[in-house]
LOBA-251033 format. One line per 5 residues: number of its first residue (from 1); their letters; for each residue x negated, y, z of N, C-alpha, C. Coordinates in steps of 0.1 Angstrom, whole numbers. Each point is the difference from the previous one (the first is absolute). Last residue first. Layout:
BEGIN
NUM = a = X:Y:Z:X:Y:Z:X:Y:Z  ...
***
This chain:
BEGIN
149 = kekrn = 878:340:-235:5:11:8:-1:13:-8  -18:-41:-16:16:-4:3:5:14:7  -45:-4:-10:5:2:-13:17:0:4  -30:-11:32:-2:15:-1:7:2:-14  -6:-43:15:10:4:10:1:17:-4
144 = eslsk = -29:-26:-25:12:-3:-6:10:6:13  -45:4:10:2:8:-15:15:-5:-3  -14:-24:35:1:13:7:3:9:-15  -8:-45:-7:12:1:5:3:15:7  -41:-12:-19:11:-1:-13:13:4:9
139 = elaen = -37:-4:30:0:14:-10:9:-1:-9  -2:-38:23:3:7:7:1:18:-7  -21:-38:-21:14:-1:3:7:8:8  -46:1:-4:6:4:-11:16:-1:2  -26:-13:37:2:13:-3:4:4:-11
134 = qtqve = -1:-46:4:11:8:9:-1:14:-1  -36:-20:-23:14:-3:-7:10:3:8  -42:3:22:1:10:-13:13:-3:-8  -11:-27:37:5:10:5:2:11:-12  -14:-41:-12:13:-2:6:5:16:4
129 = qfkrk = -46:-7:-12:9:-1:-13:16:0:6  -34:-2:33:0:14:-6:9:0:-14  -4:-44:24:7:13:7:0:15:-8  -27:-35:-19:15:-3:-1:9:12:6  -46:2:6:5:7:-12:12:-3:-1
124 = wrdak = -19:-19:39:2:19:-1:7:3:-12  -11:-46:2:12:3:9:3:15:0  -41:-14:-18:11:-3:-12:15:4:8  -39:4:24:-1:8:-9:9:-3:-10  -5:-30:34:5:12:5:-1:13:-10
119 = nkeeq = -21:-40:-13:14:-4:1:8:12:5  -47:1:-4:8:0:-13:14:-1:-1  -24:-8:39:-2:17:-3:7:2:-11  -6:-43:10:9:5:10:-1:13:-3  -33:-23:-22:17:-4:-6:9:6:10
114 = iegcw = -45:6:15:2:9:-13:13:-4:-5  -15:-25:35:6:13:5:3:8:-13  -14:-43:-6:12:0:7:3:14:3  -43:-8:-19:10:0:-11:16:0:9  -35:0:29:-1:15:-6:10:-1:-13
109 = qeltk = -8:-40:26:7:10:9:2:14:-8  -25:-36:-20:15:-2:0:8:11:9  -47:1:-4:6:5:-11:14:-2:-1  -19:7:48:-3:-8:-11:5:5:-12  -16:32:41:12:-10:-5:-6:-8:-11
104 = elgvt = -23:34:31:-3:-13:0:12:-9:-7  -1:49:10:-7:-5:-12:-3:-14:0  23:30:31:7:-10:-7:-8:-3:-13  -9:26:43:4:7:-14:9:-8:-8  -19:-21:38:9:11:4:7:8:-9
99 = rmslr = -32:-34:-10:12:-7:3:10:13:4  -45:12:-10:8:-5:-13:14:-4:5  -29:12:34:5:10:-6:7:-4:-11  -21:-33:20:10:4:8:4:11:-6  -35:-17:-21:11:-7:0:12:5:6
94 = lkkyn = -39:23:6:6:3:-12:11:-9:-2  -27:-7:38:8:13:1:7:3:-16  -29:-39:3:13:-1:10:9:13:-2  -40:3:-20:8:-7:-7:13:-5:7  -37:23:23:9:8:-9:11:-7:-10
89 = tklsd = -25:-25:30:9:9:8:6:9:-11  -37:-28:-14:14:-7:2:11:9:6  -41:19:-11:7:-3:-11:13:-9:3  -31:9:36:7:12:-5:8:-3:-13  -28:-35:17:11:3:7:9:12:-3
84 = ldeea = -39:-10:-26:13:-8:-3:11:1:11  -40:24:7:9:6:-12:11:-10:-3  -27:-13:35:6:11:3:9:7:-12  -31:-35:-6:12:-5:7:10:10:4  -41:11:-22:10:-5:-9:11:-7:5
79 = ktkgk = -32:19:28:3:11:-8:10:-7:-11  -23:-30:24:8:6:11:6:12:-9  -34:-21:-23:13:-9:3:10:5:10  -41:21:-8:10:3:-13:11:-11:2  -28:1:34:4:14:0:9:0:-12
74 = rlrea = -26:-37:4:8:-2:11:7:14:0  -36:-4:-28:12:-9:-7:12:1:12  -40:21:11:8:8:-11:8:-7:-5  -24:-23:32:6:14:8:8:7:-11  -29:-35:-16:11:-6:7:10:12:6
69 = klkqv = -41:15:-19:9:-6:-9:12:-6:4  -33:11:31:3:12:-7:12:-3:-10  -23:-36:18:8:4:8:7:13:-2  -36:-17:-28:15:-10:-1:8:4:11  -42:23:1:7:4:-13:14:-10:0
64 = ntdlr = -25:-8:35:2:13:1:9:4:-15  -25:-39:1:12:-3:9:8:14:1  -42:0:-25:12:-6:-6:15:-3:9  -41:17:20:5:10:-10:13:-5:-6  -26:-29:27:10:10:9:6:9:-9
59 = lkmke = -31:-30:-21:13:-6:5:10:8:6  -43:13:-12:10:1:-10:10:-7:2  -33:4:36:7:12:-3:10:0:-13  -22:-40:10:9:3:9:6:14:-1  -37:-14:-26:15:-6:-3:11:1:7
54 = eemqe = -42:18:11:6:7:-13:14:-6:-3  -28:-21:34:9:13:4:6:7:-11  -23:-39:-10:11:-3:6:6:12:6  -42:4:-19:12:-2:-12:12:-4:9  -35:9:24:4:10:-3:9:-1:-13
49 = mknel = -18:-38:22:8:8:10:5:14:-6  -33:-26:-25:15:-4:2:9:4:8  -43:16:-3:8:3:-12:12:-6:0  -29:-9:39:7:15:0:9:3:-15  -21:-42:5:11:0:10:4:13:-2
44 = knehs = -38:-6:-25:12:-7:-7:12:3:11  -41:15:17:10:10:-11:11:-9:-7  -24:-22:34:8:9:5:6:10:-11  -32:-36:-9:13:-2:2:10:9:4  -45:13:-27:2:-5:14:17:-4:-1
39 = pepin = -46:18:-33:14:-5:1:2:-8:14  -37:37:-5:0:-14:1:15:-2:-2  -25:46:-12:10:-7:11:-1:-14:-5  -38:36:-8:7:-9:-8:9:-6:11  -29:34:15:2:3:-14:11:-8:-6
34 = dnitr = -18:-9:44:7:15:-1:5:2:-14  -26:-40:10:16:0:6:6:13:-2  -45:-1:-14:8:-8:-10:17:-2:6  -33:23:27:3:9:-11:9:-10:-9  -11:-21:39:7:10:0:3:9:-12
29 = vwwdn = -33:-36:-2:13:-5:3:11:9:2  -45:16:-1:4:-5:-11:14:-6:-2  -19:11:42:4:13:-8:4:-2:-14  -15:-34:27:12:1:6:2:14:-8  -41:-18:-13:10:-9:-2:15:6:2
24 = yeptt = -39:20:16:3:5:-14:12:-8:-6  -15:-7:43:7:12:1:4:3:-15  -29:-38:8:15:-2:4:10:12:-1  -43:-1:-33:2:-1:14:13:-3:4  -29:-15:-45:10:11:5:-1:-3:16
19 = mlgva = -26:-25:-29:-4:12:-5:10:10:6  -18:-51:4:4:11:13:-4:13:-5  13:-46:-33:-9:6:11:7:12:7  25:-3:-40:-13:-11:1:-7:5:11  52:9:-15:-13:7:6:-8:-13:2
14 = lrkmr = 49:13:-27:-10:-11:5:-14:7:2  56:16:-1:-17:1:-5:-5:-11:6  53:9:-15:-9:-5:8:-16:3:-4  44:31:-12:-10:-9:-5:-6:-7:12  45:30:-19:-9:-7:8:-7:-9:-3
9 = rtqnw = 17:43:-29:2:-11:4:-10:-5:11  23:43:-30:-7:-3:11:5:-14:2  8:29:-45:6:-6:11:-10:-7:11  -7:25:-44:3:7:9:3:-7:14  -8:-22:-41:-12:7:6:3:8:12
4 = ansm = 37:-17:-25:-8:-12:7:-13:5:7  29:25:-30:4:2:13:-9:-8:9  -6:-1:-46:-7:10:4:3:4:15  23:-34:-26:-13:-3:2:-8:11:8
***
């Protein structure tokens, strides 16, 4: 309520008779027009234009943000693709080195190779035992020959 007293209002005045001069009327109209702006359609249009300009700026900012996000995603995608390519090449190199070293054998191949090695070891044991028995026989015959002489 207290603010209502401070507000200025435009009033039409009623003058009875020739109490005022035309100069006074012109002065009165000018002071009223100077103090209280009349609502105009131009202000509404200006406000609408300002709102549209603000929306335009916001949309520009939004598009800039979206462009930056898209650029970051593109960079991330290319980096991920490069990493994937390098992993693929490293994997191929590893497979090749495993083939050259022989680490890529299957379980059956390893079992077959182990069996072959066991067979070789058994053959060497038998040969060693044969040679040992031959050696013992030779030593025996040598000692018998010495006794005879």
